[in-house]
Biopython code that builds the backbone (N, CA, C, O; Angstrom):
import numpy as np
from Bio.PDB.StructureBuilder import StructureBuilder

atoms = [
    (1, "MET", "N", (-14.472, 19.945, 4.261)),
    (1, "MET", "CA", (-13.711, 20.176, 3.031)),
    (1, "MET", "C", (-14.217, 19.225, 1.951)),
    (1, "MET", "O", (-14.570, 18.081, 2.237)),
    (2, "SER", "N", (-14.249, 19.693, 0.740)),
    (2, "SER", "CA", (-14.628, 18.833, -0.372)),
    (2, "SER", "C", (-13.417, 17.987, -0.780)),
    (2, "SER", "O", (-12.295, 18.236, -0.339)),
    (3, "VAL", "N", (-13.658, 17.010, -1.608)),
    (3, "VAL", "CA", (-12.582, 16.138, -2.075)),
    (3, "VAL", "C", (-11.539, 16.958, -2.829)),
    (3, "VAL", "O", (-10.339, 16.744, -2.659)),
    (4, "SER", "N", (-11.987, 17.885, -3.652)),
    (4, "SER", "CA", (-11.032, 18.702, -4.406)),
    (4, "SER", "C", (-10.223, 19.612, -3.476)),
    (4, "SER", "O", (-9.045, 19.860, -3.731)),
    (5, "ASP", "N", (-10.845, 20.112, -2.400)),
    (5, "ASP", "CA", (-10.112, 20.929, -1.423)),
    (5, "ASP", "C", (-9.034, 20.107, -0.729)),
    (5, "ASP", "O", (-7.918, 20.584, -0.524)),
    (6, "VAL", "N", (-9.368, 18.879, -0.372)),
    (6, "VAL", "CA", (-8.404, 17.996, 0.277)),
    (6, "VAL", "C", (-7.252, 17.693, -0.687)),
    (6, "VAL", "O", (-6.086, 17.747, -0.295)),
    (7, "ALA", "N", (-7.572, 17.379, -1.934)),
    (7, "ALA", "CA", (-6.532, 17.091, -2.927)),
    (7, "ALA", "C", (-5.624, 18.303, -3.136)),
    (7, "ALA", "O", (-4.405, 18.161, -3.235)),
    (8, "ARG", "N", (-6.210, 19.472, -3.201)),
    (8, "ARG", "CA", (-5.431, 20.704, -3.381)),
    (8, "ARG", "C", (-4.494, 20.901, -2.183)),
    (8, "ARG", "O", (-3.317, 21.213, -2.367)),
    (9, "GLU", "N", (-4.998, 20.724, -0.983)),
    (9, "GLU", "CA", (-4.189, 20.898, 0.230)),
    (9, "GLU", "C", (-3.062, 19.862, 0.281)),
    (9, "GLU", "O", (-1.937, 20.183, 0.665)),
    (10, "LEU", "N", (-3.365, 18.628, -0.106)),
    (10, "LEU", "CA", (-2.319, 17.608, -0.127)),
    (10, "LEU", "C", (-1.214, 17.976, -1.115)),
    (10, "LEU", "O", (-0.033, 17.765, -0.839)),
    (11, "GLY", "N", (-1.598, 18.522, -2.255)),
    (11, "GLY", "CA", (-0.605, 18.969, -3.237)),
    (11, "GLY", "C", (0.289, 20.059, -2.684)),
    (11, "GLY", "O", (1.503, 20.037, -2.888)),
    (12, "VAL", "N", (-0.308, 21.016, -1.981)),
    (12, "VAL", "CA", (0.455, 22.097, -1.369)),
    (12, "VAL", "C", (1.423, 21.533, -0.333)),
    (12, "VAL", "O", (2.593, 21.913, -0.291)),
    (13, "ARG", "N", (0.927, 20.628, 0.497)),
    (13, "ARG", "CA", (1.783, 20.054, 1.547)),
    (13, "ARG", "C", (2.898, 19.197, 0.952)),
    (13, "ARG", "O", (4.020, 19.205, 1.457)),
    (14, "TRP", "N", (2.599, 18.460, -0.117)),
    (14, "TRP", "CA", (3.631, 17.633, -0.754)),
    (14, "TRP", "C", (4.732, 18.512, -1.328)),
    (14, "TRP", "O", (5.911, 18.180, -1.213)),
    (15, "LYS", "N", (4.361, 19.628, -1.944)),
    (15, "LYS", "CA", (5.369, 20.541, -2.497)),
    (15, "LYS", "C", (6.259, 21.118, -1.403)),
    (15, "LYS", "O", (7.426, 21.418, -1.651)),
    (16, "GLN", "N", (5.727, 21.275, -0.205)),
    (16, "GLN", "CA", (6.482, 21.853, 0.902)),
    (16, "GLN", "C", (7.216, 20.797, 1.740)),
    (16, "GLN", "O", (7.937, 21.144, 2.675)),
    (17, "THR", "N", (7.041, 19.538, 1.415)),
    (17, "THR", "CA", (7.686, 18.455, 2.159)),
    (17, "THR", "C", (9.178, 18.456, 1.868)),
    (17, "THR", "O", (9.580, 18.626, 0.717)),
    (18, "PRO", "N", (10.009, 18.268, 2.895)),
    (18, "PRO", "CA", (11.459, 18.212, 2.683)),
    (18, "PRO", "C", (11.840, 17.088, 1.707)),
    (18, "PRO", "O", (11.205, 16.034, 1.672)),
    (19, "ALA", "N", (12.880, 17.338, 0.927)),
    (19, "ALA", "CA", (13.301, 16.405, -0.122)),
    (19, "ALA", "C", (13.627, 15.016, 0.429)),
    (19, "ALA", "O", (13.285, 14.013, -0.196)),
    (20, "GLU", "N", (14.286, 14.943, 1.596)),
    (20, "GLU", "CA", (14.660, 13.630, 2.136)),
    (20, "GLU", "C", (13.429, 12.813, 2.524)),
    (20, "GLU", "O", (13.440, 11.588, 2.413)),
    (21, "LEU", "N", (12.381, 13.475, 2.974)),
    (21, "LEU", "CA", (11.147, 12.769, 3.311)),
    (21, "LEU", "C", (10.423, 12.312, 2.040)),
    (21, "LEU", "O", (9.875, 11.210, 1.992)),
    (22, "LYS", "N", (10.427, 13.165, 1.017)),
    (22, "LYS", "CA", (9.828, 12.780, -0.268)),
    (22, "LYS", "C", (10.547, 11.566, -0.841)),
    (22, "LYS", "O", (9.913, 10.627, -1.324)),
    (23, "THR", "N", (11.867, 11.592, -0.783)),
    (23, "THR", "CA", (12.672, 10.491, -1.319)),
    (23, "THR", "C", (12.322, 9.184, -0.626)),
    (23, "THR", "O", (12.214, 8.142, -1.272)),
    (24, "LYS", "N", (12.145, 9.240, 0.684)),
    (24, "LYS", "CA", (11.799, 8.045, 1.451)),
    (24, "LYS", "C", (10.500, 7.430, 0.926)),
    (24, "LYS", "O", (10.437, 6.226, 0.677)),
    (25, "TYR", "N", (9.463, 8.259, 0.758)),
    (25, "TYR", "CA", (8.169, 7.753, 0.320)),
    (25, "TYR", "C", (8.168, 7.367, -1.163)),
    (25, "TYR", "O", (7.493, 6.414, -1.553)),
    (26, "GLU", "N", (8.910, 8.092, -1.979)),
    (26, "GLU", "CA", (9.001, 7.738, -3.396)),
    (26, "GLU", "C", (9.721, 6.409, -3.580)),
    (26, "GLU", "O", (9.341, 5.613, -4.439)),
    (27, "GLN", "N", (10.760, 6.161, -2.780)),
    (27, "GLN", "CA", (11.484, 4.896, -2.845)),
    (27, "GLN", "C", (10.580, 3.745, -2.407)),
    (27, "GLN", "O", (10.562, 2.693, -3.047)),
    (28, "ALA", "N", (9.834, 3.935, -1.324)),
    (28, "ALA", "CA", (8.915, 2.891, -0.848)),
    (28, "ALA", "C", (7.853, 2.604, -1.904)),
    (28, "ALA", "O", (7.505, 1.446, -2.138)),
    (29, "ALA", "N", (7.345, 3.639, -2.533)),
    (29, "ALA", "CA", (6.332, 3.454, -3.580)),
    (29, "ALA", "C", (6.921, 2.697, -4.762)),
    (29, "ALA", "O", (6.262, 1.827, -5.332)),
    (30, "SER", "N", (8.144, 3.014, -5.132)),
    (30, "SER", "CA", (8.800, 2.331, -6.245)),
    (30, "SER", "C", (9.002, 0.845, -5.939)),
    (30, "SER", "O", (8.779, -0.008, -6.798)),
    (31, "GLU", "N", (9.425, 0.544, -4.714)),
    (31, "GLU", "CA", (9.627, -0.848, -4.328)),
    (31, "GLU", "C", (8.306, -1.612, -4.343)),
    (31, "GLU", "O", (8.249, -2.745, -4.821)),
    (32, "LYS", "N", (7.253, -1.001, -3.826)),
    (32, "LYS", "CA", (5.941, -1.653, -3.809)),
    (32, "LYS", "C", (5.402, -1.832, -5.228)),
    (32, "LYS", "O", (4.733, -2.823, -5.519)),
    (33, "LYS", "N", (5.691, -0.879, -6.106)),
    (33, "LYS", "CA", (5.269, -0.994, -7.505)),
    (33, "LYS", "C", (5.980, -2.171, -8.168)),
    (33, "LYS", "O", (5.362, -2.919, -8.925)),
    (34, "ASN", "N", (7.266, -2.340, -7.892)),
    (34, "ASN", "CA", (8.015, -3.459, -8.464)),
    (34, "ASN", "C", (7.454, -4.796, -7.981)),
    (34, "ASN", "O", (7.325, -5.734, -8.767)),
    (35, "VAL", "N", (7.122, -4.885, -6.700)),
    (35, "VAL", "CA", (6.525, -6.107, -6.154)),
    (35, "VAL", "C", (5.184, -6.370, -6.830)),
    (35, "VAL", "O", (4.891, -7.502, -7.215)),
    (36, "TYR", "N", (4.376, -5.333, -6.973)),
    (36, "TYR", "CA", (3.068, -5.463, -7.627)),
    (36, "TYR", "C", (3.234, -5.978, -9.053)),
    (36, "TYR", "O", (2.531, -6.899, -9.468)),
    (37, "GLN", "N", (4.161, -5.388, -9.801)),
    (37, "GLN", "CA", (4.360, -5.796, -11.194)),
    (37, "GLN", "C", (4.827, -7.249, -11.287)),
    (37, "GLN", "O", (4.394, -7.982, -12.176)),
    (38, "ALA", "N", (5.700, -7.667, -10.382)),
    (38, "ALA", "CA", (6.167, -9.053, -10.388)),
    (38, "ALA", "C", (5.025, -10.010, -10.055)),
    (38, "ALA", "O", (4.875, -11.052, -10.693)),
    (39, "GLU", "N", (4.218, -9.651, -9.051)),
    (39, "GLU", "CA", (3.087, -10.503, -8.687)),
    (39, "GLU", "C", (2.035, -10.542, -9.794)),
    (39, "GLU", "O", (1.424, -11.585, -10.024)),
    (40, "MET", "N", (1.818, -9.428, -10.477)),
    (40, "MET", "CA", (0.855, -9.380, -11.570)),
    (40, "MET", "C", (1.336, -10.238, -12.734)),
    (40, "MET", "O", (0.537, -10.938, -13.356)),
    (41, "ALA", "N", (2.619, -10.194, -13.031)),
    (41, "ALA", "CA", (3.161, -11.024, -14.100)),
    (41, "ALA", "C", (2.991, -12.503, -13.764)),
    (41, "ALA", "O", (2.631, -13.300, -14.631)),
    (42, "LEU", "N", (3.246, -12.868, -12.519)),
    (42, "LEU", "CA", (3.064, -14.243, -12.074)),
    (42, "LEU", "C", (1.601, -14.653, -12.198)),
    (42, "LEU", "O", (1.291, -15.740, -12.684)),
    (43, "TYR", "N", (0.714, -13.783, -11.758)),
    (43, "TYR", "CA", (-0.724, -14.046, -11.835)),
    (43, "TYR", "C", (-1.173, -14.235, -13.281)),
    (43, "TYR", "O", (-1.907, -15.172, -13.592)),
    (44, "LYS", "N", (-0.732, -13.347, -14.154)),
    (44, "LYS", "CA", (-1.125, -13.450, -15.571)),
    (44, "LYS", "C", (-0.571, -14.722, -16.204)),
    (44, "LYS", "O", (-1.237, -15.354, -17.024)),
    (45, "ASN", "N", (0.651, -15.096, -15.822)),
    (45, "ASN", "CA", (1.242, -16.322, -16.345)),
    (45, "ASN", "C", (0.454, -17.538, -15.876)),
    (45, "ASN", "O", (0.188, -18.448, -16.662)),
    (46, "GLN", "N", (0.081, -17.559, -14.604)),
    (46, "GLN", "CA", (-0.704, -18.668, -14.068)),
    (46, "GLN", "C", (-2.080, -18.707, -14.716)),
    (46, "GLN", "O", (-2.601, -19.783, -15.011)),
    (47, "ALA", "N", (-2.664, -17.546, -14.936)),
    (47, "ALA", "CA", (-3.997, -17.473, -15.537)),
    (47, "ALA", "C", (-3.966, -17.982, -16.973)),
    (47, "ALA", "O", (-4.920, -18.616, -17.423)),
    (48, "SER", "N", (-2.889, -17.713, -17.692)),
    (48, "SER", "CA", (-2.821, -18.127, -19.089)),
    (48, "SER", "C", (-2.498, -19.611, -19.244)),
    (48, "SER", "O", (-2.783, -20.196, -20.289)),
    (49, "THR", "N", (-1.907, -20.228, -18.220)),
    (49, "THR", "CA", (-1.560, -21.642, -18.326)),
    (49, "THR", "C", (-2.630, -22.561, -17.756)),
    (49, "THR", "O", (-2.600, -23.764, -18.014)),
    (50, "ASN", "N", (-3.570, -22.030, -16.992)),
    (50, "ASN", "CA", (-4.654, -22.828, -16.425)),
    (50, "ASN", "C", (-5.814, -22.906, -17.406)),
    (50, "ASN", "O", (-6.097, -21.952, -18.130)),
    (51, "LEU", "N", (-6.480, -24.053, -17.420)),
    (51, "LEU", "CA", (-7.655, -24.191, -18.264)),
    (51, "LEU", "C", (-8.864, -23.504, -17.637)),
    (51, "LEU", "O", (-9.701, -22.941, -18.342)),
    (52, "SER", "N", (-8.952, -23.553, -16.328)),
    (52, "SER", "CA", (-10.069, -22.902, -15.657)),
    (52, "SER", "C", (-9.674, -21.472, -15.303)),
    (52, "SER", "O", (-8.488, -21.181, -15.152)),
    (53, "PRO", "N", (-10.643, -20.584, -15.169)),
    (53, "PRO", "CA", (-10.300, -19.206, -14.829)),
    (53, "PRO", "C", (-9.676, -19.139, -13.441)),
    (53, "PRO", "O", (-10.021, -19.931, -12.564)),
    (54, "PRO", "N", (-8.760, -18.195, -13.239)),
    (54, "PRO", "CA", (-8.111, -18.095, -11.932)),
    (54, "PRO", "C", (-9.111, -17.681, -10.860)),
    (54, "PRO", "O", (-10.088, -16.981, -11.127)),
    (55, "GLU", "N", (-8.842, -18.128, -9.656)),
    (55, "GLU", "CA", (-9.706, -17.785, -8.531)),
    (55, "GLU", "C", (-9.501, -16.317, -8.181)),
    (55, "GLU", "O", (-8.369, -15.863, -8.016)),
    (56, "THR", "N", (-10.582, -15.589, -8.071)),
    (56, "THR", "CA", (-10.509, -14.177, -7.726)),
    (56, "THR", "C", (-10.363, -14.047, -6.220)),
    (56, "THR", "O", (-11.211, -14.535, -5.472)),
    (57, "PRO", "N", (-9.297, -13.394, -5.764)),
    (57, "PRO", "CA", (-9.134, -13.251, -4.327)),
    (57, "PRO", "C", (-10.204, -12.326, -3.761)),
    (57, "PRO", "O", (-10.630, -11.373, -4.414)),
    (58, "GLN", "N", (-10.626, -12.621, -2.545)),
    (58, "GLN", "CA", (-11.607, -11.778, -1.887)),
    (58, "GLN", "C", (-10.874, -10.725, -1.074)),
    (58, "GLN", "O", (-9.864, -11.007, -0.428)),
    (59, "THR", "N", (-11.389, -9.527, -1.115)),
    (59, "THR", "CA", (-10.818, -8.442, -0.335)),
    (59, "THR", "C", (-11.585, -8.320, 0.964)),
    (59, "THR", "O", (-12.811, -8.216, 0.953)),
    (60, "PRO", "N", (-10.879, -8.332, 2.083)),
    (60, "PRO", "CA", (-11.594, -8.204, 3.355)),
    (60, "PRO", "C", (-12.254, -6.831, 3.452)),
    (60, "PRO", "O", (-11.651, -5.819, 3.093)),
    (61, "SER", "N", (-13.480, -6.800, 3.934)),
    (61, "SER", "CA", (-14.171, -5.528, 4.069)),
    (61, "SER", "C", (-13.833, -4.845, 5.381)),
    (61, "SER", "O", (-14.065, -3.646, 5.535)),
    (62, "SER", "N", (-13.292, -5.587, 6.317)),
    (62, "SER", "CA", (-12.861, -5.005, 7.584)),
    (62, "SER", "C", (-11.679, -5.818, 8.092)),
    (62, "SER", "O", (-11.452, -6.938, 7.634)),
    (63, "PRO", "N", (-10.922, -5.260, 9.037)),
    (63, "PRO", "CA", (-9.788, -6.018, 9.588)),
    (63, "PRO", "C", (-10.210, -7.346, 10.205)),
    (63, "PRO", "O", (-9.421, -8.289, 10.247)),
    (64, "HIS", "N", (-11.447, -7.426, 10.683)),
    (64, "HIS", "CA", (-11.921, -8.656, 11.305)),
    (64, "HIS", "C", (-12.140, -9.763, 10.274)),
    (64, "HIS", "O", (-12.109, -10.947, 10.611)),
    (65, "ASP", "N", (-12.362, -9.372, 9.012)),
    (65, "ASP", "CA", (-12.596, -10.353, 7.958)),
    (65, "ASP", "C", (-11.299, -10.926, 7.406)),
    (65, "ASP", "O", (-11.329, -11.923, 6.685)),
    (66, "PHE", "N", (-10.159, -10.318, 7.731)),
    (66, "PHE", "CA", (-8.896, -10.748, 7.145)),
    (66, "PHE", "C", (-8.590, -12.199, 7.450)),
    (66, "PHE", "O", (-8.110, -12.922, 6.577)),
    (67, "GLN", "N", (-8.855, -12.641, 8.659)),
    (67, "GLN", "CA", (-8.528, -14.011, 9.041)),
    (67, "GLN", "C", (-9.270, -15.013, 8.168)),
    (67, "GLN", "O", (-8.674, -15.995, 7.725)),
    (68, "SER", "N", (-10.548, -14.790, 7.912)),
    (68, "SER", "CA", (-11.292, -15.735, 7.085)),
    (68, "SER", "C", (-10.813, -15.707, 5.645)),
    (68, "SER", "O", (-10.787, -16.747, 4.986)),
    (69, "VAL", "N", (-10.431, -14.532, 5.140)),
    (69, "VAL", "CA", (-9.927, -14.433, 3.772)),
    (69, "VAL", "C", (-8.573, -15.104, 3.664)),
    (69, "VAL", "O", (-8.285, -15.768, 2.668)),
    (70, "SER", "N", (-7.732, -14.936, 4.687)),
    (70, "SER", "CA", (-6.392, -15.508, 4.618)),
    (70, "SER", "C", (-6.434, -17.032, 4.608)),
    (70, "SER", "O", (-5.478, -17.662, 4.156)),
    (71, "SER", "N", (-7.515, -17.640, 5.094)),
    (71, "SER", "CA", (-7.596, -19.089, 5.072)),
    (71, "SER", "C", (-7.720, -19.623, 3.646)),
    (71, "SER", "O", (-7.459, -20.802, 3.411)),
    (72, "PHE", "N", (-8.111, -18.785, 2.696)),
    (72, "PHE", "CA", (-8.223, -19.189, 1.306)),
    (72, "PHE", "C", (-6.889, -19.131, 0.576)),
    (72, "PHE", "O", (-6.746, -19.693, -0.510)),
    (73, "MET", "N", (-5.916, -18.456, 1.169)),
    (73, "MET", "CA", (-4.633, -18.312, 0.514)),
    (73, "MET", "C", (-3.793, -19.577, 0.710)),
    (73, "MET", "O", (-3.895, -20.255, 1.733)),
    (74, "SER", "N", (-2.974, -19.873, -0.279)),
    (74, "SER", "CA", (-2.089, -21.018, -0.139)),
    (74, "SER", "C", (-0.986, -20.686, 0.855)),
    (74, "SER", "O", (-0.743, -19.520, 1.166)),
    (75, "ILE", "N", (-0.333, -21.709, 1.342)),
    (75, "ILE", "CA", (0.770, -21.501, 2.290)),
    (75, "ILE", "C", (1.867, -20.691, 1.630)),
    (75, "ILE", "O", (2.480, -19.836, 2.270)),
    (76, "GLN", "N", (2.122, -20.951, 0.358)),
    (76, "GLN", "CA", (3.160, -20.212, -0.354)),
    (76, "GLN", "C", (2.815, -18.723, -0.419)),
    (76, "GLN", "O", (3.677, -17.873, -0.195)),
    (77, "GLN", "N", (1.572, -18.412, -0.721)),
    (77, "GLN", "CA", (1.168, -17.011, -0.797)),
    (77, "GLN", "C", (1.280, -16.343, 0.561)),
    (77, "GLN", "O", (1.793, -15.229, 0.667)),
    (78, "SER", "N", (0.805, -17.011, 1.597)),
    (78, "SER", "CA", (0.819, -16.380, 2.912)),
    (78, "SER", "C", (2.237, -16.219, 3.436)),
    (78, "SER", "O", (2.505, -15.294, 4.203)),
    (79, "SER", "N", (3.153, -17.100, 3.041)),
    (79, "SER", "CA", (4.525, -16.955, 3.500)),
    (79, "SER", "C", (5.220, -15.792, 2.805)),
    (79, "SER", "O", (6.241, -15.303, 3.288)),
    (80, "GLN", "N", (4.674, -15.341, 1.665)),
    (80, "GLN", "CA", (5.259, -14.212, 0.950)),
    (80, "GLN", "C", (4.817, -12.873, 1.536)),
    (80, "GLN", "O", (5.434, -11.845, 1.259)),
    (81, "LEU", "N", (3.755, -12.878, 2.344)),
    (81, "LEU", "CA", (3.273, -11.646, 2.942)),
    (81, "LEU", "C", (4.232, -11.204, 4.027)),
    (81, "LEU", "O", (4.639, -11.998, 4.875)),
    (82, "GLN", "N", (4.584, -9.953, 3.994)),
    (82, "GLN", "CA", (5.470, -9.409, 5.016)),
    (82, "GLN", "C", (4.866, -8.110, 5.515)),
    (82, "GLN", "O", (4.594, -7.198, 4.735)),
    (83, "PHE", "N", (4.662, -8.038, 6.801)),
    (83, "PHE", "CA", (4.127, -6.837, 7.395)),
    (83, "PHE", "C", (5.232, -6.175, 8.189)),
    (83, "PHE", "O", (5.782, -6.768, 9.117)),
    (84, "ASP", "N", (5.555, -4.953, 7.827)),
    (84, "ASP", "CA", (6.614, -4.227, 8.501)),
    (84, "ASP", "C", (5.987, -3.141, 9.360)),
    (84, "ASP", "O", (5.607, -2.075, 8.876)),
    (85, "HIS", "N", (5.891, -3.443, 10.652)),
    (85, "HIS", "CA", (5.323, -2.474, 11.573)),
    (85, "HIS", "C", (6.419, -1.651, 12.245)),
    (85, "HIS", "O", (6.125, -0.816, 13.100)),
    (86, "SER", "N", (7.669, -1.875, 11.873)),
    (86, "SER", "CA", (8.771, -1.211, 12.549)),
    (86, "SER", "C", (8.781, 0.293, 12.311)),
    (86, "SER", "O", (9.262, 1.049, 13.155)),
    (87, "ASP", "N", (8.256, 0.733, 11.172)),
    (87, "ASP", "CA", (8.313, 2.166, 10.900)),
    (87, "ASP", "C", (6.972, 2.863, 11.131)),
    (87, "ASP", "O", (6.788, 4.002, 10.700)),
    (88, "THR", "N", (6.037, 2.199, 11.803)),
    (88, "THR", "CA", (4.732, 2.793, 12.052)),
    (88, "THR", "C", (4.857, 4.087, 12.843)),
    (88, "THR", "O", (4.258, 5.098, 12.476)),
    (89, "ASN", "N", (5.620, 4.066, 13.914)),
    (89, "ASN", "CA", (5.783, 5.274, 14.725)),
    (89, "ASN", "C", (6.507, 6.361, 13.961)),
    (89, "ASN", "O", (6.192, 7.542, 14.109)),
    (90, "GLU", "N", (7.477, 5.976, 13.143)),
    (90, "GLU", "CA", (8.206, 6.950, 12.344)),
    (90, "GLU", "C", (7.267, 7.600, 11.336)),
    (90, "GLU", "O", (7.297, 8.818, 11.159)),
    (91, "ASN", "N", (6.435, 6.799, 10.674)),
    (91, "ASN", "CA", (5.482, 7.355, 9.714)),
    (91, "ASN", "C", (4.477, 8.254, 10.409)),
    (91, "ASN", "O", (4.094, 9.289, 9.863)),
    (92, "GLN", "N", (4.048, 7.882, 11.591)),
    (92, "GLN", "CA", (3.106, 8.719, 12.339)),
    (92, "GLN", "C", (3.764, 10.043, 12.692)),
    (92, "GLN", "O", (3.121, 11.090, 12.622)),
    (93, "ALA", "N", (5.030, 10.012, 13.068)),
    (93, "ALA", "CA", (5.736, 11.250, 13.387)),
    (93, "ALA", "C", (5.855, 12.131, 12.146)),
    (93, "ALA", "O", (5.678, 13.347, 12.232)),
    (94, "ASP", "N", (6.152, 11.527, 10.990)),
    (94, "ASP", "CA", (6.214, 12.281, 9.734)),
    (94, "ASP", "C", (4.860, 12.900, 9.429)),
    (94, "ASP", "O", (4.778, 14.071, 9.056)),
    (95, "PHE", "N", (3.800, 12.121, 9.586)),
    (95, "PHE", "CA", (2.450, 12.602, 9.335)),
    (95, "PHE", "C", (2.116, 13.759, 10.260)),
    (95, "PHE", "O", (1.585, 14.783, 9.829)),
    (96, "ASP", "N", (2.433, 13.585, 11.530)),
    (96, "ASP", "CA", (2.157, 14.644, 12.501)),
    (96, "ASP", "C", (2.916, 15.921, 12.140)),
    (96, "ASP", "O", (2.373, 17.022, 12.236)),
    (97, "THR", "N", (4.166, 15.766, 11.726)),
    (97, "THR", "CA", (4.965, 16.917, 11.343)),
    (97, "THR", "C", (4.325, 17.642, 10.165)),
    (97, "THR", "O", (4.198, 18.866, 10.172)),
    (98, "LEU", "N", (3.924, 16.875, 9.157)),
    (98, "LEU", "CA", (3.328, 17.480, 7.965)),
    (98, "LEU", "C", (1.989, 18.128, 8.260)),
    (98, "LEU", "O", (1.706, 19.216, 7.757)),
    (99, "THR", "N", (1.166, 17.484, 9.063)),
    (99, "THR", "CA", (-0.171, 18.016, 9.301)),
    (99, "THR", "C", (-0.161, 19.182, 10.278)),
    (99, "THR", "O", (-1.016, 20.063, 10.184)),
    (100, "HIS", "N", (0.777, 19.210, 11.206)),
    (100, "HIS", "CA", (0.797, 20.279, 12.196)),
    (100, "HIS", "C", (1.533, 21.516, 11.703)),
    (100, "HIS", "O", (1.408, 22.585, 12.300)),
    (101, "GLU", "N", (2.300, 21.388, 10.620)),
    (101, "GLU", "CA", (2.975, 22.556, 10.057)),
    (101, "GLU", "C", (1.970, 23.585, 9.586)),
    (101, "GLU", "O", (2.226, 24.787, 9.653)),
    (102, "HIS", "N", (0.818, 23.114, 9.105)),
    (102, "HIS", "CA", (-0.177, 24.008, 8.514)),
    (102, "HIS", "C", (-1.314, 24.348, 9.455)),
    (102, "HIS", "O", (-2.240, 25.063, 9.072)),
    (103, "ASP", "N", (-1.261, 23.844, 10.690)),
    (103, "ASP", "CA", (-2.320, 24.120, 11.644)),
    (103, "ASP", "C", (-2.160, 25.493, 12.302)),
    (103, "ASP", "O", (-3.114, 26.047, 12.849)),
    (104, "ASP", "N", (-0.947, 26.027, 12.241)),
    (104, "ASP", "CA", (-0.664, 27.302, 12.929)),
    (104, "ASP", "C", (-1.335, 28.478, 12.280)),
    (104, "ASP", "O", (-1.188, 29.608, 12.746)),
]
sb = StructureBuilder()
sb.init_structure("model")
sb.init_model(0)
sb.init_chain("A")
sb.init_seg("    ")
for serial, (resi, resn, name, xyz) in enumerate(atoms, 1):
    if name == "N":
        sb.init_residue(resn, " ", resi, " ")
    sb.init_atom(name, np.array(xyz, "f"), 0.0, 1.0, " ", f" {name:<3s}", serial, name[0])
structure = sb.get_structure()
């Protein structure tokens, strides 16, 4: 499938997704957007008050690189990271439901 075919199919599947499932993902996206905006405001404030340019964080290229990148983060930054693996199985079940609806 081409990228446009995949995007088109995702649009079709999103339109057919039950409202309660859409609400769940839209709420999560909204919460993550709020966190992003707060962190960006903090970053911009720190950047404007420092004389030297802010340190650009490195993005790990693979999961194995995360440990070395995390060593550059301050304790305060790393304590703010929260990984919620509790809904991994639930999200996988939602994904399976959505993807298998159209396989028939």
